[in-house]
Biopython code that builds the backbone (N, CA, C, O; Angstrom):
import numpy as np
from Bio.PDB.StructureBuilder import StructureBuilder

atoms = [
    (1, "UNK", "N", (30.667, 56.134, 28.432)),
    (1, "UNK", "CA", (30.426, 55.419, 27.207)),
    (1, "UNK", "C", (30.951, 53.982, 27.303)),
    (1, "UNK", "O", (30.341, 53.051, 26.777)),
    (2, "UNK", "N", (32.082, 53.819, 27.975)),
    (2, "UNK", "CA", (32.654, 52.486, 28.116)),
    (2, "UNK", "C", (31.720, 51.601, 28.943)),
    (2, "UNK", "O", (31.511, 50.434, 28.612)),
    (3, "UNK", "N", (31.164, 52.153, 30.009)),
    (3, "UNK", "CA", (30.242, 51.389, 30.841)),
    (3, "UNK", "C", (29.014, 50.962, 30.038)),
    (3, "UNK", "O", (28.547, 49.831, 30.171)),
    (4, "UNK", "N", (28.498, 51.850, 29.218)),
    (4, "UNK", "CA", (27.335, 51.557, 28.386)),
    (4, "UNK", "C", (27.628, 50.383, 27.451)),
    (4, "UNK", "O", (26.833, 49.448, 27.353)),
    (5, "UNK", "N", (28.762, 50.434, 26.771)),
    (5, "UNK", "CA", (29.113, 49.369, 25.837)),
    (5, "UNK", "C", (29.425, 48.058, 26.551)),
    (5, "UNK", "O", (29.094, 46.983, 26.051)),
    (6, "UNK", "N", (30.055, 48.144, 27.710)),
    (6, "UNK", "CA", (30.362, 46.943, 28.488)),
    (6, "UNK", "C", (29.089, 46.247, 28.962)),
    (6, "UNK", "O", (29.007, 45.019, 28.939)),
    (7, "UNK", "N", (28.103, 47.020, 29.387)),
    (7, "UNK", "CA", (26.844, 46.433, 29.825)),
    (7, "UNK", "C", (26.071, 45.820, 28.661)),
    (7, "UNK", "O", (25.417, 44.791, 28.831)),
    (8, "UNK", "N", (26.136, 46.432, 27.492)),
    (8, "UNK", "CA", (25.484, 45.844, 26.324)),
    (8, "UNK", "C", (26.160, 44.524, 25.956)),
    (8, "UNK", "O", (25.481, 43.548, 25.635)),
    (9, "UNK", "N", (27.485, 44.489, 26.002)),
    (9, "UNK", "CA", (28.212, 43.263, 25.709)),
    (9, "UNK", "C", (27.874, 42.168, 26.721)),
    (9, "UNK", "O", (27.674, 41.014, 26.341)),
    (10, "UNK", "N", (27.808, 42.520, 28.000)),
    (10, "UNK", "CA", (27.458, 41.537, 29.030)),
    (10, "UNK", "C", (26.042, 41.014, 28.823)),
    (10, "UNK", "O", (25.795, 39.820, 28.993)),
    (11, "UNK", "N", (25.117, 41.884, 28.461)),
    (11, "UNK", "CA", (23.740, 41.456, 28.221)),
    (11, "UNK", "C", (23.667, 40.504, 27.032)),
    (11, "UNK", "O", (22.929, 39.519, 27.071)),
    (12, "UNK", "N", (24.424, 40.788, 25.980)),
    (12, "UNK", "CA", (24.424, 39.902, 24.819)),
    (12, "UNK", "C", (25.012, 38.534, 25.153)),
    (12, "UNK", "O", (24.472, 37.507, 24.743)),
    (13, "UNK", "N", (26.108, 38.520, 25.890)),
    (13, "UNK", "CA", (26.727, 37.248, 26.263)),
    (13, "UNK", "C", (25.781, 36.430, 27.147)),
    (13, "UNK", "O", (25.604, 35.232, 26.930)),
    (14, "UNK", "N", (25.181, 37.075, 28.132)),
    (14, "UNK", "CA", (24.233, 36.359, 28.995)),
    (14, "UNK", "C", (23.042, 35.837, 28.201)),
    (14, "UNK", "O", (22.569, 34.725, 28.435)),
    (15, "UNK", "N", (22.566, 36.640, 27.271)),
    (15, "UNK", "CA", (21.435, 36.212, 26.452)),
    (15, "UNK", "C", (21.774, 35.034, 25.569)),
    (15, "UNK", "O", (20.972, 34.110, 25.435)),
    (16, "UNK", "N", (22.947, 35.051, 24.966)),
    (16, "UNK", "CA", (23.349, 33.944, 24.100)),
    (16, "UNK", "C", (23.533, 32.666, 24.908)),
    (16, "UNK", "O", (23.071, 31.599, 24.503)),
    (17, "UNK", "N", (24.201, 32.771, 26.040)),
    (17, "UNK", "CA", (24.397, 31.587, 26.886)),
    (17, "UNK", "C", (23.052, 31.068, 27.387)),
    (17, "UNK", "O", (22.812, 29.861, 27.393)),
    (18, "UNK", "N", (22.176, 31.980, 27.807)),
    (18, "UNK", "CA", (20.861, 31.570, 28.294)),
    (18, "UNK", "C", (20.006, 30.924, 27.220)),
    (18, "UNK", "O", (19.208, 30.035, 27.515)),
    (19, "UNK", "N", (20.161, 31.357, 25.984)),
    (19, "UNK", "CA", (19.387, 30.779, 24.884)),
    (19, "UNK", "C", (19.959, 29.428, 24.466)),
    (19, "UNK", "O", (19.207, 28.499, 24.171)),
    (20, "UNK", "N", (21.278, 29.318, 24.439)),
    (20, "UNK", "CA", (21.927, 28.114, 23.916)),
    (20, "UNK", "C", (21.983, 26.963, 24.923)),
    (20, "UNK", "O", (21.837, 25.801, 24.545)),
    (21, "UNK", "N", (22.193, 27.280, 26.190)),
    (21, "UNK", "CA", (22.379, 26.226, 27.192)),
    (21, "UNK", "C", (21.028, 25.756, 27.727)),
    (21, "UNK", "O", (20.147, 26.560, 28.032)),
    (22, "UNK", "N", (20.890, 24.457, 27.830)),
    (22, "UNK", "CA", (19.647, 23.880, 28.340)),
    (22, "UNK", "C", (19.560, 24.097, 29.853)),
    (22, "UNK", "O", (20.494, 23.762, 30.583)),
    (23, "UNK", "N", (18.463, 24.644, 30.315)),
    (23, "UNK", "CA", (18.252, 24.847, 31.745)),
    (23, "UNK", "C", (18.782, 26.161, 32.286)),
    (23, "UNK", "O", (18.715, 26.401, 33.491)),
    (24, "UNK", "N", (19.309, 27.019, 31.419)),
    (24, "UNK", "CA", (19.818, 28.315, 31.880)),
    (24, "UNK", "C", (19.002, 29.468, 31.295)),
    (24, "UNK", "O", (19.546, 30.506, 30.915)),
    (25, "UNK", "N", (17.706, 29.265, 31.234)),
    (25, "UNK", "CA", (16.816, 30.292, 30.689)),
    (25, "UNK", "C", (16.850, 31.565, 31.527)),
    (25, "UNK", "O", (16.607, 32.659, 31.018)),
    (26, "UNK", "N", (17.154, 31.415, 32.820)),
    (26, "UNK", "CA", (17.198, 32.588, 33.684)),
    (26, "UNK", "C", (18.310, 33.548, 33.259)),
    (26, "UNK", "O", (18.201, 34.749, 33.505)),
    (27, "UNK", "N", (19.376, 33.051, 32.629)),
    (27, "UNK", "CA", (20.424, 33.949, 32.133)),
    (27, "UNK", "C", (19.908, 34.815, 30.988)),
    (27, "UNK", "O", (20.301, 35.974, 30.851)),
    (28, "UNK", "N", (19.036, 34.256, 30.178)),
    (28, "UNK", "CA", (18.421, 35.045, 29.109)),
    (28, "UNK", "C", (17.581, 36.166, 29.705)),
    (28, "UNK", "O", (17.619, 37.295, 29.217)),
    (29, "UNK", "N", (16.836, 35.870, 30.738)),
    (29, "UNK", "CA", (16.018, 36.886, 31.407)),
    (29, "UNK", "C", (16.908, 37.954, 32.043)),
    (29, "UNK", "O", (16.622, 39.145, 31.928)),
    (30, "UNK", "N", (17.982, 37.537, 32.709)),
    (30, "UNK", "CA", (18.897, 38.497, 33.330)),
    (30, "UNK", "C", (19.549, 39.377, 32.261)),
    (30, "UNK", "O", (19.700, 40.583, 32.456)),
    (31, "UNK", "N", (19.931, 38.780, 31.141)),
    (31, "UNK", "CA", (20.507, 39.552, 30.045)),
    (31, "UNK", "C", (19.538, 40.582, 29.501)),
    (31, "UNK", "O", (19.935, 41.705, 29.192)),
    (32, "UNK", "N", (18.264, 40.212, 29.380)),
    (32, "UNK", "CA", (17.250, 41.155, 28.897)),
    (32, "UNK", "C", (17.050, 42.296, 29.891)),
    (32, "UNK", "O", (16.896, 43.448, 29.486)),
    (33, "UNK", "N", (17.050, 41.990, 31.177)),
    (33, "UNK", "CA", (16.886, 43.030, 32.199)),
    (33, "UNK", "C", (18.083, 43.976, 32.196)),
    (33, "UNK", "O", (17.914, 45.190, 32.310)),
    (34, "UNK", "N", (19.293, 43.428, 32.066)),
    (34, "UNK", "CA", (20.497, 44.267, 32.007)),
    (34, "UNK", "C", (20.461, 45.154, 30.768)),
    (34, "UNK", "O", (20.829, 46.326, 30.836)),
    (35, "UNK", "N", (20.020, 44.608, 29.640)),
    (35, "UNK", "CA", (19.924, 45.399, 28.418)),
    (35, "UNK", "C", (18.923, 46.540, 28.571)),
    (35, "UNK", "O", (19.206, 47.668, 28.169)),
    (36, "UNK", "N", (17.769, 46.260, 29.143)),
    (36, "UNK", "CA", (16.774, 47.319, 29.342)),
    (36, "UNK", "C", (17.284, 48.393, 30.304)),
    (36, "UNK", "O", (17.097, 49.586, 30.063)),
    (37, "UNK", "N", (17.924, 47.970, 31.389)),
    (37, "UNK", "CA", (18.469, 48.931, 32.346)),
    (37, "UNK", "C", (19.548, 49.779, 31.689)),
    (37, "UNK", "O", (19.636, 50.978, 31.952)),
    (38, "UNK", "N", (20.365, 49.175, 30.843)),
    (38, "UNK", "CA", (21.414, 49.912, 30.154)),
    (38, "UNK", "C", (20.835, 50.914, 29.164)),
    (38, "UNK", "O", (21.345, 52.028, 29.048)),
    (39, "UNK", "N", (19.797, 50.542, 28.461)),
    (39, "UNK", "CA", (19.169, 51.473, 27.525)),
    (39, "UNK", "C", (18.541, 52.663, 28.248)),
    (39, "UNK", "O", (18.607, 53.790, 27.758)),
    (40, "UNK", "N", (17.932, 52.418, 29.410)),
    (40, "UNK", "CA", (17.371, 53.510, 30.207)),
    (40, "UNK", "C", (18.493, 54.416, 30.711)),
    (40, "UNK", "O", (18.379, 55.641, 30.664)),
    (41, "UNK", "N", (19.573, 53.808, 31.191)),
    (41, "UNK", "CA", (20.725, 54.565, 31.666)),
    (41, "UNK", "C", (21.309, 55.429, 30.542)),
    (41, "UNK", "O", (21.623, 56.601, 30.750)),
    (42, "UNK", "N", (21.449, 54.842, 29.366)),
    (42, "UNK", "CA", (21.977, 55.592, 28.226)),
    (42, "UNK", "C", (21.061, 56.727, 27.797)),
    (42, "UNK", "O", (21.531, 57.811, 27.451)),
    (43, "UNK", "N", (19.762, 56.484, 27.819)),
    (43, "UNK", "CA", (18.814, 57.540, 27.449)),
    (43, "UNK", "C", (18.854, 58.695, 28.448)),
    (43, "UNK", "O", (18.783, 59.859, 28.055)),
    (44, "UNK", "N", (18.965, 58.381, 29.716)),
    (44, "UNK", "CA", (19.039, 59.438, 30.726)),
    (44, "UNK", "C", (20.325, 60.241, 30.596)),
    (44, "UNK", "O", (20.305, 61.464, 30.736)),
    (45, "UNK", "N", (21.437, 59.577, 30.331)),
    (45, "UNK", "CA", (22.709, 60.292, 30.144)),
    (45, "UNK", "C", (22.663, 61.152, 28.899)),
    (45, "UNK", "O", (23.165, 62.276, 28.910)),
    (46, "UNK", "N", (22.066, 60.648, 27.814)),
    (46, "UNK", "CA", (21.978, 61.408, 26.577)),
    (46, "UNK", "C", (21.114, 62.648, 26.776)),
    (46, "UNK", "O", (21.450, 63.730, 26.295)),
    (47, "UNK", "N", (20.014, 62.488, 27.478)),
    (47, "UNK", "CA", (19.124, 63.617, 27.730)),
    (47, "UNK", "C", (19.808, 64.661, 28.611)),
    (47, "UNK", "O", (19.638, 65.861, 28.397)),
    (48, "UNK", "N", (20.569, 64.216, 29.585)),
    (48, "UNK", "CA", (21.263, 65.125, 30.500)),
    (48, "UNK", "C", (22.352, 65.898, 29.765)),
    (48, "UNK", "O", (22.486, 67.104, 29.970)),
    (49, "UNK", "N", (23.122, 65.244, 28.926)),
    (49, "UNK", "CA", (24.226, 65.911, 28.236)),
    (49, "UNK", "C", (23.742, 66.788, 27.097)),
    (49, "UNK", "O", (24.428, 67.740, 26.725)),
    (50, "UNK", "N", (22.603, 66.501, 26.545)),
    (50, "UNK", "CA", (22.100, 67.271, 25.417)),
    (50, "UNK", "C", (21.769, 68.706, 25.816)),
    (50, "UNK", "O", (21.920, 69.619, 25.005)),
    (51, "UNK", "N", (21.328, 68.912, 27.032)),
    (51, "UNK", "CA", (20.935, 70.247, 27.462)),
    (51, "UNK", "C", (22.070, 71.114, 27.972)),
    (51, "UNK", "O", (21.859, 72.303, 28.209)),
    (52, "UNK", "N", (23.270, 70.566, 28.151)),
    (52, "UNK", "CA", (24.373, 71.310, 28.750)),
    (52, "UNK", "C", (25.491, 71.593, 27.759)),
    (52, "UNK", "O", (26.663, 71.542, 28.132)),
    (53, "UNK", "N", (25.166, 71.885, 26.521)),
    (53, "UNK", "CA", (26.210, 72.162, 25.528)),
    (53, "UNK", "C", (26.699, 73.596, 25.693)),
    (53, "UNK", "O", (25.931, 74.503, 26.014)),
    (54, "UNK", "N", (27.973, 73.771, 25.471)),
    (54, "UNK", "CA", (28.588, 75.084, 25.579)),
    (54, "UNK", "C", (28.633, 75.701, 24.182)),
    (54, "UNK", "O", (29.171, 75.101, 23.250)),
    (55, "UNK", "N", (28.070, 76.892, 24.041)),
    (55, "UNK", "CA", (28.065, 77.591, 22.750)),
    (55, "UNK", "C", (29.347, 78.361, 22.596)),
    (55, "UNK", "O", (29.786, 79.063, 23.507)),
    (56, "UNK", "N", (29.951, 78.219, 21.418)),
    (56, "UNK", "CA", (31.205, 78.967, 21.163)),
    (56, "UNK", "C", (31.010, 79.904, 20.013)),
    (56, "UNK", "O", (31.937, 80.622, 19.637)),
]
sb = StructureBuilder()
sb.init_structure("model")
sb.init_model(0)
sb.init_chain("A")
sb.init_seg("    ")
for serial, (resi, resn, name, xyz) in enumerate(atoms, 1):
    if name == "N":
        sb.init_residue(resn, " ", resi, " ")
    sb.init_atom(name, np.array(xyz, "f"), 0.0, 1.0, " ", f" {name:<3s}", serial, name[0])
structure = sb.get_structure()
């Protein structure tokens, strides 16, 4: 969970810097790619953990 949140924070920071700074549009693109990769990673982890619940 910490990795997921850290990657979202990094993507937001890169996106903001890429949007605000002149000539650093590539940081916005990198931030978007990191965000998409993180969302896919989170969805795969959620799907994996959802099926392995222990019934008590």
